[in-house]
MARZA-103534 format. One record per residue (C-alpha): x, z, y; residue in one letter. Coordinates in Angstrom, 1 decimal, decimal comma, padded with zeros to 4 digits. Last residue first. Example, Ala and Ser with C-alpha at 12.3 -4.5 7.8 and 13.67 -1.06 7.14 Angstrom:
SITE        x        z        y   res
SITE    013,7    007,1   -001,1     S
SITE    012,3    007,8   -004,5     A
REM end
This chain:
SITE        x        z        y   res
SITE   -015,4   -048,5    015,0     L
SITE   -012,4   -049,2    012,5     A
SITE   -010,0   -048,2    015,3     A
SITE   -011,9   -044,9    015,6     L
SITE   -011,8   -044,3    011,8     F
SITE   -008,1   -045,1    011,5     L
SITE   -007,3   -042,6    014,3     A
SITE   -009,2   -039,9    012,6     F
SITE   -007,1   -040,6    009,6     V
SITE   -003,8   -040,7    011,3     I
SITE   -004,8   -037,6    013,2     G
SITE   -005,3   -035,9    009,8     G
SITE   -002,0   -037,0    008,5     L
SITE   -000,2   -035,5    011,4     A
SITE   -002,3   -032,3    011,2     L
SITE   -001,1   -032,1    007,5     S
SITE    002,6   -032,8    008,3     I
SITE    002,3   -030,2    011,0     R
SITE    000,9   -027,4    008,9     D
SITE   -001,3   -024,8    010,5     R
SITE   -004,5   -026,3    010,1     L
SITE   -003,7   -027,5    006,7     A
SITE   -002,5   -024,1    005,5     F
SITE   -006,1   -022,8    006,4     S
SITE   -007,7   -025,7    004,5     V
SITE   -005,2   -025,2    001,5     P
SITE   -005,9   -021,5    000,9     D
SITE   -002,9   -019,3    002,0     D
SITE    000,7   -018,8    000,8     N
SITE    001,2   -022,4   -001,0     M
SITE    004,7   -022,2   -001,8     H
SITE    004,2   -021,4   -005,6     G
SITE    005,9   -024,7   -006,4     R
SITE    002,8   -025,8   -008,1     H
SITE    001,2   -025,1   -005,1     A
SITE    003,6   -027,0   -002,8     L
SITE    003,3   -030,0   -005,2     L
SITE   -000,7   -029,8   -005,3     W
SITE   -000,8   -029,8   -001,2     I
SITE    001,9   -032,6   -001,1     R
SITE   -000,2   -034,9   -003,3     G
SITE   -003,4   -034,0   -001,8     L
SITE   -002,1   -035,1    001,4     W
SITE   -000,5   -038,4    000,3     I
SITE   -004,1   -039,1   -001,5     S
SITE   -005,7   -038,5    001,8     L
SITE   -003,6   -041,0    003,7     I
SITE   -004,3   -043,8    000,9     L
SITE   -008,0   -042,8    001,1     P
SITE   -008,0   -043,4    004,8     M
SITE   -006,2   -046,7    004,7     G
SITE   -008,9   -048,7    003,3     A
SITE   -011,1   -047,8    006,5     L
SITE   -008,8   -050,3    008,7     L
SITE   -010,6   -053,0    007,0     Q
SITE   -014,0   -051,9    008,6     P
SITE   -012,7   -053,4    011,9     H
SITE   -015,7   -053,7    014,0     S
SITE   -017,7   -051,3    012,1     Y
SITE   -021,5   -050,8    012,7     V
SITE   -022,2   -053,8    010,8     S
SITE   -021,7   -052,3    007,2     A
SITE   -020,3   -054,4    004,4     P
SITE   -016,8   -052,5    004,4     L
SITE   -018,6   -048,9    005,0     M
SITE   -021,1   -049,4    001,9     E
SITE   -019,8   -050,5   -001,5     E
SITE   -016,0   -050,8   -000,8     I
SITE   -015,7   -047,6    001,4     I
SITE   -017,9   -045,7   -000,9     F
SITE   -016,1   -047,0   -004,0     L
SITE   -012,8   -045,8   -002,4     V
SITE   -014,2   -042,4   -001,5     L
SITE   -015,8   -041,9   -005,0     V
SITE   -012,3   -042,5   -006,6     V
SITE   -010,3   -040,4   -004,1     L
SITE   -012,5   -037,4   -005,0     S
SITE   -012,0   -037,9   -008,7     A
SITE   -008,2   -037,9   -008,1     V
SITE   -008,4   -034,7   -006,6     A
SITE   -010,6   -033,3   -009,5     A
SITE   -007,9   -034,4   -011,8     A
SITE   -005,3   -033,0   -010,1     I
SITE   -007,2   -029,7   -010,1     G
SITE   -008,2   -029,9   -013,6     L
SITE   -004,7   -030,4   -014,8     T
SITE   -002,9   -027,9   -012,7     L
SITE   -005,7   -025,4   -013,6     T
SITE   -005,0   -025,9   -017,0     L
SITE   -001,2   -026,0   -017,4     P
SITE   -001,2   -022,8   -015,3     A
SITE   -003,8   -020,9   -017,6     D
SITE   -001,0   -019,1   -019,8     E
SITE   -000,7   -016,6   -017,2     M
SITE   -003,9   -015,3   -017,3     R
SITE   -007,2   -015,9   -015,5     Y
SITE   -010,4   -013,6   -015,4     G
SITE   -010,4   -012,7   -011,6     R
SITE   -009,2   -009,3   -012,3     S
SITE   -006,5   -010,8   -014,4     E
SITE   -005,2   -012,1   -011,5     L
SITE   -005,2   -008,8   -009,5     S
SITE   -003,5   -007,1   -012,6     H
SITE   -000,7   -009,7   -012,9     T
SITE    001,7   -008,5   -010,4     E
SITE    005,1   -009,9   -012,4     G
SITE    006,3   -011,4   -009,4     T
SITE    007,4   -014,9   -010,4     V
SITE    004,6   -015,4   -013,0     G
SITE    002,2   -013,7   -010,4     A
SITE    003,0   -016,3   -007,8     R
SITE    002,3   -019,2   -010,4     I
SITE   -000,9   -017,9   -011,3     I
SITE   -001,8   -017,2   -007,7     E
SITE   -000,8   -020,8   -006,6     T
SITE   -003,0   -022,3   -009,5     H
SITE   -006,0   -020,2   -008,1     R
SITE   -005,3   -021,5   -004,6     K
SITE   -005,1   -025,0   -006,2     T
SITE   -008,2   -024,5   -008,3     V
SITE   -010,2   -024,1   -004,7     A
SITE   -008,4   -027,2   -003,3     L
SITE   -009,8   -029,4   -006,3     S
SITE   -013,3   -028,0   -006,1     F
SITE   -013,3   -028,8   -002,6     F
SITE   -012,7   -032,4   -003,2     F
SITE   -014,7   -032,7   -006,3     F
SITE   -017,6   -031,2   -004,6     V
SITE   -017,2   -033,0   -001,3     S
SITE   -016,8   -036,4   -003,0     F
SITE   -020,3   -036,2   -004,6     T
SITE   -022,0   -034,7   -001,4     L
SITE   -020,4   -037,6    000,6     L
SITE   -021,3   -040,3   -001,9     W
SITE   -025,1   -039,1   -002,4     A
SITE   -025,8   -039,3    001,4     P
SITE   -028,8   -037,2    001,7     S
SITE   -031,7   -038,9    003,3     P
SITE   -031,9   -038,3    007,1     Q
SITE   -033,6   -035,5    008,9     S
SITE   -030,4   -034,7    011,3     I
SITE   -030,7   -031,1    010,8     L
SITE   -031,3   -031,4    006,8     V
SITE   -027,8   -033,2    006,8     I
SITE   -026,0   -030,7    008,7     G
SITE   -026,8   -027,8    006,4     M
SITE   -026,2   -030,0    003,4     I
SITE   -022,5   -030,4    004,8     I
SITE   -022,2   -026,6    004,6     R
SITE   -023,7   -026,7    001,2     I
SITE   -020,9   -028,7    000,1     T
SITE   -018,3   -026,3    001,1     F
SITE   -020,1   -023,5   -001,0     L
SITE   -020,3   -026,1   -003,9     I
SITE   -016,6   -026,3   -004,0     G
SITE   -016,5   -022,6   -003,9     I
SITE   -019,0   -022,4   -006,8     I
SITE   -016,7   -024,8   -008,8     L
SITE   -013,6   -022,5   -007,9     T
SITE   -015,6   -019,3   -009,5     D
SITE   -016,5   -021,1   -012,4     L
SITE   -013,0   -022,1   -013,3     L
SITE   -012,5   -018,6   -014,6     P
SITE   -015,6   -016,3   -014,4     V
SITE   -014,7   -013,4   -012,3     R
SITE   -016,0   -014,8   -009,1     K
SITE   -019,3   -014,9   -010,8     L
SITE   -019,5   -011,0   -010,8     G
SITE   -021,4   -009,8   -007,8     L
SITE   -019,1   -011,6   -005,0     S
SITE   -020,1   -015,2   -006,6     Y
SITE   -023,9   -014,2   -006,8     S
SITE   -023,7   -013,1   -003,2     G
SITE   -021,8   -016,2   -001,9     T
SITE   -024,6   -018,2   -004,2     L
SITE   -027,6   -016,2   -002,2     V
SITE   -025,8   -016,5    001,2     L
SITE   -025,5   -020,4    000,9     Y
SITE   -029,0   -020,8   -000,3     S
SITE   -030,2   -018,5    002,6     A
SITE   -028,4   -021,0    004,9     L
SITE   -030,0   -024,1    003,1     A
SITE   -033,3   -022,4    003,7     G
SITE   -032,6   -021,6    007,5     A
SITE   -031,8   -025,1    007,9     F
SITE   -035,2   -026,2    006,5     A
SITE   -036,8   -023,6    008,7     P
SITE   -035,1   -025,1    011,6     S
SITE   -034,1   -023,2    015,1     L
SITE   -036,5   -020,4    015,0     V
SITE   -035,8   -019,7    011,4     I
SITE   -032,1   -020,1    012,0     A
SITE   -032,0   -017,6    015,0     S
SITE   -033,6   -014,8    013,0     A
SITE   -031,1   -015,7    010,0     F
SITE   -028,2   -015,4    012,3     A
SITE   -029,3   -012,2    013,9     V
SITE   -030,2   -010,4    010,6     I
SITE   -026,9   -011,5    008,9     L
SITE   -024,5   -010,5    011,8     L
SITE   -026,4   -007,1    011,9     T
SITE   -026,0   -006,2    008,3     G
SITE   -022,2   -007,4    007,9     A
SITE   -021,4   -005,2    011,2     L
SITE   -023,2   -002,3    009,5     A
SITE   -021,8   -002,7    006,1     L
SITE   -018,0   -002,8    007,6     G
SITE   -018,8    000,1    009,8     I
SITE   -020,0    002,2    007,1     P
SITE   -016,7    001,2    005,0     I
SITE   -014,6    002,5    007,7     P
SITE   -012,1   -000,4    008,8     M
SITE   -008,4    001,1    008,9     R
SITE   -008,9    002,0    005,2     G
SITE   -006,3   -000,2    003,8     S
SITE   -008,8   -002,2    001,9     A
SITE   -011,3   -002,5    005,0     L
SITE   -008,9   -003,9    007,3     A
SITE   -006,8   -006,2    005,1     R
SITE   -003,3   -004,8    004,1     N
SITE   -004,0   -004,7    000,3     R
SITE   -004,8   -008,3    000,7     K
SITE   -001,0   -009,1    000,6     S
SITE    000,3   -008,1   -002,7     W
SITE   -003,1   -007,5   -004,4     H
SITE   -003,8   -004,0   -006,0     Q
SITE   -005,6   -002,8   -002,9     R
SITE   -007,5   -006,0   -003,1     D
SITE   -008,9   -005,5   -006,6     A
SITE   -010,3   -002,2   -005,7     N
SITE   -011,9   -003,2   -002,8     L
SITE   -013,2   -006,6   -003,9     D
SITE   -017,1   -006,1   -003,3     A
SITE   -016,2   -004,4    000,1     L
SITE   -014,1   -007,4    001,0     D
SITE   -016,9   -009,8   -000,2     N
SITE   -019,3   -008,0    001,8     L
SITE   -017,1   -008,9    005,2     L
SITE   -016,6   -012,3    004,0     Y
SITE   -020,4   -012,8    003,4     T
SITE   -020,8   -011,3    007,0     A
SITE   -018,2   -013,7    008,7     S
SITE   -019,8   -016,8    006,6     T
SITE   -023,3   -015,8    008,1     V
SITE   -022,1   -015,3    011,6     M
SITE   -020,2   -018,7    011,7     L
SITE   -023,2   -020,3    010,1     L
SITE   -025,5   -019,2    012,8     C
SITE   -023,1   -020,5    015,3     I
SITE   -022,8   -023,8    013,5     F
SITE   -026,7   -023,9    013,6     A
SITE   -026,6   -023,6    017,3     L
SITE   -024,0   -026,5    017,4     F
SITE   -026,2   -028,6    015,1     T
SITE   -029,1   -028,1    017,5     H
SITE   -027,1   -028,9    020,5     G
SITE   -025,6   -032,2    019,0     I
SITE   -029,2   -033,2    018,0     L
SITE   -030,3   -032,8    021,6     S
SITE   -027,3   -034,8    023,0     L
SITE   -027,8   -037,7    020,5     D
SITE   -024,9   -039,7    021,7     D
SITE   -022,9   -038,5    018,6     W
SITE   -025,5   -039,8    016,3     A
SITE   -023,3   -042,4    014,2     H
SITE   -024,9   -041,0    011,1     A
SITE   -021,4   -040,4    009,7     F
SITE   -020,7   -038,2    012,6     I
SITE   -023,9   -036,2    012,6     L
SITE   -023,5   -035,9    008,7     P
SITE   -019,9   -034,6    009,5     L
SITE   -020,7   -031,7    011,7     F
SITE   -021,8   -028,9    009,3     I
SITE   -018,4   -029,6    008,1     L
SITE   -017,2   -027,6    011,2     V
SITE   -017,7   -024,5    009,0     N
SITE   -014,2   -024,5    007,5     K
SITE   -012,9   -024,1    011,1     S
SITE   -014,2   -020,7    010,9     W
SITE   -011,5   -019,5    008,4     H
SITE   -009,0   -018,0    011,1     H
SITE   -012,0   -016,2    012,4     V
SITE   -012,2   -014,3    009,1     R
SITE   -014,3   -011,4    010,2     L
SITE   -011,7   -009,1    008,7     A
SITE   -009,1   -010,9    010,4     K
SITE   -010,7   -011,0    013,7     L
SITE   -011,3   -007,2    013,5     L
SITE   -007,7   -006,4    012,4     D
SITE   -006,6   -008,6    015,5     K
SITE   -009,0   -006,7    017,6     S
SITE   -007,3   -003,5    016,5     S
SITE   -008,4   -000,6    014,1     L
SITE   -006,4    002,3    015,1     Q
SITE   -003,6    003,5    013,4     K
SITE   -004,5    007,1    012,3     N
SITE   -002,1    010,1    013,5     K
SITE   -000,8    012,6    011,1     F
SITE   -000,2    016,0    012,9     E
SITE    001,7    019,0    011,7     A
SITE    002,1    022,6    011,7     E
SITE   -000,2    023,3    014,7     I
SITE   -000,1    027,0    015,2     P
SITE   -003,8    028,6    015,9     K
SITE   -004,8    029,1    019,4     G
SITE   -008,6    027,6    018,7     L
SITE   -008,0    025,3    021,8     N
SITE   -005,8    023,2    019,8     R
SITE   -008,6    022,4    017,4     A
SITE   -011,0    021,6    020,2     A
SITE   -008,4    019,2    021,6     K
SITE   -007,8    017,5    018,1     A
SITE   -011,3    017,2    017,7     V
SITE   -011,9    015,3    021,2     S
SITE   -008,5    013,0    020,6     P
SITE   -010,3    012,0    017,2     S
SITE   -008,5    013,5    013,9     V
SITE   -006,3    011,4    011,4     G
SITE   -004,7    014,2    010,0     A
SITE   -004,3    017,5    011,8     L
SITE   -002,4    020,3    010,0     V
SITE   -003,5    024,0    011,2     I
SITE   -002,3    027,3    010,4     G
SITE   -003,8    030,8    010,0     S
SITE   -007,4    029,4    008,9     A
SITE   -010,6    030,7    009,7     A
SITE   -011,1    028,8    013,1     N
SITE   -009,5    025,9    011,2     W
SITE   -012,5    026,0    008,7     V
SITE   -015,0    026,1    011,5     A
SITE   -013,1    023,2    013,2     L
SITE   -013,3    021,2    009,8     D
SITE   -016,8    019,8    010,7     A
SITE   -015,3    018,1    013,7     V
SITE   -013,6    016,0    011,3     S
SITE   -009,9    015,7    009,9     D
SITE   -008,4    018,5    008,0     G
SITE   -005,5    020,0    006,7     A
SITE   -005,7    023,8    006,4     Y
SITE   -002,9    026,6    006,4     T
SITE   -003,9    029,7    004,5     F
SITE   -004,3    033,4    005,0     G
SITE   -003,8    036,7    003,0     E
SITE   -007,4    036,6    002,0     P
SITE   -007,2    033,2    000,3     F
SITE   -010,1    032,5   -002,1     R
SITE   -012,5    034,6    000,1     Q
SITE   -011,2    033,1    003,5     K
SITE   -011,3    029,7    001,7     L
SITE   -014,9    029,9    000,4     Y
SITE   -016,0    031,3    003,9     A
SITE   -014,4    028,1    005,7     A
SITE   -015,8    025,9    003,1     K
SITE   -019,4    027,1    003,6     A
SITE   -018,8    026,9    007,4     K
SITE   -017,9    023,4    007,2     G
SITE   -018,2    021,7    004,2     K
SITE   -018,4    022,7    000,4     L
SITE   -022,0    021,1   -000,2     N
SITE   -023,6    023,8   -002,5     A
SITE   -024,0    024,1   -006,3     E
SITE   -020,9    021,9   -007,0     A
SITE   -018,6    020,7   -004,6     S
SITE   -014,9    020,3   -005,0     G
SITE   -012,0    022,4   -005,9     T
SITE   -008,7    021,3   -007,2     A
SITE   -005,8    023,9   -008,0     S
SITE   -002,2    024,1   -007,9     E
SITE   -002,0    020,7   -006,4     F
SITE    001,0    018,5   -006,7     I
SITE    000,1    016,0   -009,5     G
SITE   -000,9    013,0   -007,2     L
SITE   -003,0    011,3   -009,8     R
SITE   -004,4    014,5   -011,4     A
SITE   -005,6    015,4   -007,9     A
SITE   -007,4    012,4   -007,1     I
SITE   -009,6    012,6   -010,5     T
SITE   -010,2    016,2   -010,2     D
SITE   -011,6    015,7   -006,8     V
SITE   -014,0    012,9   -007,9     V
SITE   -015,2    015,0   -011,0     P
SITE   -015,6    018,0   -008,6     Q
SITE   -018,1    016,0   -006,2     A
SITE   -016,7    015,8   -002,9     A
SITE   -017,0    018,5   -000,3     A
SITE   -013,5    019,2   -000,8     S
SITE   -010,5    021,4   -001,6     C
SITE   -007,1    020,5   -002,7     L
SITE   -004,4    023,3   -003,2     H
SITE   -000,8    023,3   -002,1     I
SITE    001,6    026,0   -002,9     E
SITE    004,5    026,4   -000,9     R
SITE    008,3    026,7   -002,5     G
SITE    010,2    024,4    000,1     C
SITE    010,0    021,4   -002,4     D
SITE    006,4    021,9   -002,2     V
SITE    006,3    021,5    001,4     Q
SITE    008,7    018,6    001,3     H
SITE    006,0    017,0   -001,4     H
SITE    003,2    017,8    001,3     L
SITE    005,0    016,1    003,9     W
SITE    005,5    012,9    001,9     E
SITE    001,7    013,0    001,0     V
SITE    000,8    013,5    004,9     L
SITE    002,9    010,2    005,5     D
SITE    001,4    008,4    002,8     E
SITE   -002,2    009,2    003,7     R
SITE   -003,4    007,4    000,4     I
SITE   -005,6    004,3    000,2     P
SITE   -007,7    004,7   -003,2     L
SITE   -007,1    002,4   -006,4     T
SITE   -010,1    003,0   -008,7     T
SITE   -009,6    003,4   -012,2     H
SITE   -011,1    007,1   -012,4     T
SITE   -013,6    006,3   -009,7     L
SITE   -016,7    006,4   -012,0     D
SITE   -020,0    005,5   -010,4     I
SITE   -023,1    006,9   -011,9     E
SITE   -022,0    010,4   -012,8     R
SITE   -020,1    010,8   -009,6     A
SITE   -023,4    009,6   -007,8     L
SITE   -025,4    012,0   -009,3     H
SITE   -022,9    014,9   -008,1     A
SITE   -022,8    013,5   -004,6     K
SITE   -026,3    013,6   -004,3     L
SITE   -026,9    016,7   -005,5     A
SITE   -024,1    018,1   -003,3     A
SITE   -026,2    016,4   -000,3     R
SITE   -029,4    018,2   -000,8     G
SITE   -032,2    018,3   -003,6     R
SITE   -034,4    015,6   -001,6     S
SITE   -031,1    013,4   -001,7     V
SITE   -031,5    013,2   -005,7     S
SITE   -033,7    009,8   -005,2     F
SITE   -030,6    008,2   -003,6     F
SITE   -028,9    008,4   -006,9     A
SITE   -031,4    006,5   -008,8     R
SITE   -031,0    003,6   -006,1     L
SITE   -027,4    003,8   -006,6     I
SITE   -027,6    003,3   -010,4     G
SITE   -029,7    000,3   -009,9     V
SITE   -027,0   -001,1   -007,7     P
SITE   -024,5   -000,7   -010,5     R
SITE   -021,7   -003,0   -009,7     T
SITE   -021,9   -004,4   -006,1     F
SITE   -023,8   -001,8   -004,5     L
SITE   -022,3    000,9   -006,9     G
SITE   -018,8    000,3   -005,5     T
SITE   -019,9    000,4   -001,9     A
SITE   -021,7    003,5   -002,6     I
SITE   -019,0    005,2   -004,5     Q
SITE   -016,4    004,1   -001,9     E
SITE   -018,8    005,5    000,6     Y
SITE   -018,8    009,0   -000,8     L
SITE   -015,3    008,9   -001,6     T
SITE   -014,5    008,6    002,1     D
SITE   -011,4    006,3    003,3     T
SITE   -007,8    007,3    004,5     V
SITE   -007,1    009,5    001,7     I
SITE   -005,6    013,1    001,9     L
SITE   -007,3    013,3    005,3     T
SITE   -010,3    010,9    005,6     D
SITE   -011,9    012,4    002,7     D
SITE   -009,8    014,8    000,5     L
SITE   -009,2    018,2    002,4     D
SITE   -005,9    019,8    001,9     V
SITE   -005,3    023,6    001,7     V
SITE   -001,7    024,9    002,1     I
SITE   -000,6    028,0    001,0     P
SITE    001,2    030,3    003,4     L
SITE    004,9    030,6    003,4     E
SITE    005,5    028,6    006,7     S
SITE    002,7    030,2    008,5     T
SITE    003,5    033,5    010,3     D
SITE    007,1    031,9    011,2     D
SITE    005,5    029,0    012,5     S
SITE    006,4    025,6    011,0     N
SITE    007,4    022,7    013,3     G
SITE    005,3    021,1    015,8     A
SITE    005,6    017,8    013,8     T
SITE    004,4    014,4    014,7     V
SITE    004,0    012,1    011,5     V
SITE    004,7    008,5    012,0     L
SITE    001,6    006,3    012,7     E
SITE   -000,5    005,3    009,6     R
SITE   -000,9    002,1    007,9     V
SITE    001,8    001,9    005,7     E
SITE    001,3   -000,9    003,4     E
SITE   -000,1    000,2    000,0     M
REM end
């Protein structure tokens, strides 16, 4: 896990507290996430019925809810983002002879799981009959450690515990909570500050760098030669905005569904949600808001477009819920999702669906999706990090298969494009120099060959579409294709 916390700011141990036991909170303190929300996020995508059953226990109190969730959702094999600098400090305190205890409002099975992983705690206590938080936790710890203790916490609820403690450790607290804790007059042994969620983190979580993929919605308008219809252009642009909101929301939901796998991936572990910089409730709320605004606007714009947008969302949801773990089917779905973007543009111009364009799109984007999986297989073979790969259903020995299928799909897309140019574009009267169109599949074949060469060498660090937007050679080849199209007109 990439270090996502700022350096520890240590005030130095007071002579009165340096030998006292240290009691550490779990949620948002020892780990930079909340296990309750981790269980809810995991359950929403793996055991939605279990989550529903768990919420029926809310009437019996928060502790009952946590206990029910602990039975429904097992976090034993879940990777959670640890506050690394705090753990390092705790290890140093153990070396100095101090006892470390874990005490949390989380359910006992969850607390036991985390304690067993770290192996530094003398005891681990979680909620059982009552929710062990705030005043309830303070009363328990005063009784458990009558000679005093140092407490590491993070929230306003911990002020009651700090008031009962002899020493304070601040971990990821807000400025207001930090000020209130200092006003208690207790020695601050150490402080660990969160790295705030930056605008760059937020833009990456929304996949703004992937928004360019959605320009496919304009392709039907271009091929229909309707670029002089300002009303249609305006409607397509508004639909484009709706599509951006839905795709960003689905990326957030996919990140929530992939939390455990992403935290074991060499680069995805640094994503805002996986690293803990974006809290899970914020991710869920943001995704929900984007979806509500997008579909409300889409229905007003065009019911047919709203239907296509709903199809995109359902297929993306199915992908996140499990189809992404079915080898090859996951890449085919990605190709279909790209094609649905084109279908959205088609329903807006109210013209018959061009079969050649949709066929080309499925083969072409299926090939690019397989490119990404092939790169991951090659990279796993080099680094030895195969867990994330296996969680997708792929194995190291699948490399020849992904190479063959990906290249075959690329060739199929080129054949469809050539047949379309010969059968429809060359005889069409709208082109002054239709023979120039013959250069388009040639340039595209050069680009596809380069993409697959880089993928097979393990040099494709991103998906091919995003790579192409940053690669000079790809941009130059794209410029040539565009120039040939304009010249043909």
